[in-house]
C-alpha positions as CSV (number, residue, x, y, z in Angstrom):
1,M,53.3,138.6,-40.3
2,H,55.8,137.3,-37.7
3,F,59.5,137.7,-38.1
4,P,62.0,135.3,-36.4
5,S,63.4,136.8,-33.1
6,T,66.5,138.9,-33.6
7,P,69.2,139.0,-31.0
8,L,69.3,142.5,-29.5
9,T,72.8,143.5,-30.7
10,Q,74.0,147.1,-30.4
11,S,73.4,147.5,-34.1
12,T,69.7,146.4,-33.7
13,I,69.2,148.9,-30.9
14,T,70.9,151.6,-33.0
15,L,68.6,150.8,-36.0
16,V,65.5,151.0,-33.8
17,L,66.6,154.4,-32.3
18,L,67.3,155.7,-35.8
19,F,63.8,154.7,-37.0
20,D,62.4,156.3,-33.9
21,H,64.1,159.5,-34.8
22,I,63.0,159.4,-38.4
23,L,59.4,158.5,-37.7
24,F,58.7,160.6,-34.7
25,T,60.8,163.7,-35.6
26,H,60.2,163.8,-39.3
27,N,56.9,161.9,-39.6
28,S,55.3,164.6,-41.8
29,F,58.3,164.6,-44.2
30,V,58.1,160.7,-44.4
31,A,54.4,160.8,-45.0
32,H,54.7,163.4,-47.7
33,N,57.4,161.4,-49.5
34,I,55.2,158.2,-49.4
35,K,52.3,160.1,-50.9
36,S,54.6,161.4,-53.6
37,L,55.8,157.9,-54.4
38,E,52.2,156.6,-54.4
39,K,51.5,158.8,-57.4
40,K,54.1,157.0,-59.5
41,S,53.1,153.5,-60.5
42,E,56.7,152.4,-61.0
43,A,57.3,153.2,-57.3
44,H,55.0,150.5,-56.1
45,F,57.8,148.1,-55.3
46,N,59.6,150.8,-53.2
47,I,56.4,151.4,-51.2
48,C,56.0,147.7,-50.5
49,F,59.6,147.4,-49.5
50,F,59.2,150.4,-47.2
51,E,56.1,149.0,-45.6
52,L,57.9,145.7,-45.0
53,L,60.7,147.6,-43.4
54,L,58.3,149.3,-41.1
55,L,56.8,146.0,-40.1
56,Y,60.2,144.7,-39.3
57,Y,60.9,147.9,-37.3
58,A,57.7,147.4,-35.3
59,E,58.8,143.8,-34.5
60,L,62.2,145.0,-33.3
61,R,60.6,147.8,-31.4
62,N,58.3,145.4,-29.6
63,S,61.2,143.2,-28.7
64,L,62.8,146.1,-26.9
65,S,59.8,146.8,-24.7
């Protein structure tokens, strides 16, 4: 999946840094909550949305490199 290029505004950089903090500082907490959500079938949409958000984050992160 490819996202259109995003201009690197200050808010984009802030968003990437926030995701860095959440994923690398609290990764076990995030993983635990995803596993909890997976047990509930009604949470499927939330998991898909979160995975899409992570893909978008990865694209933004790559654009900063």
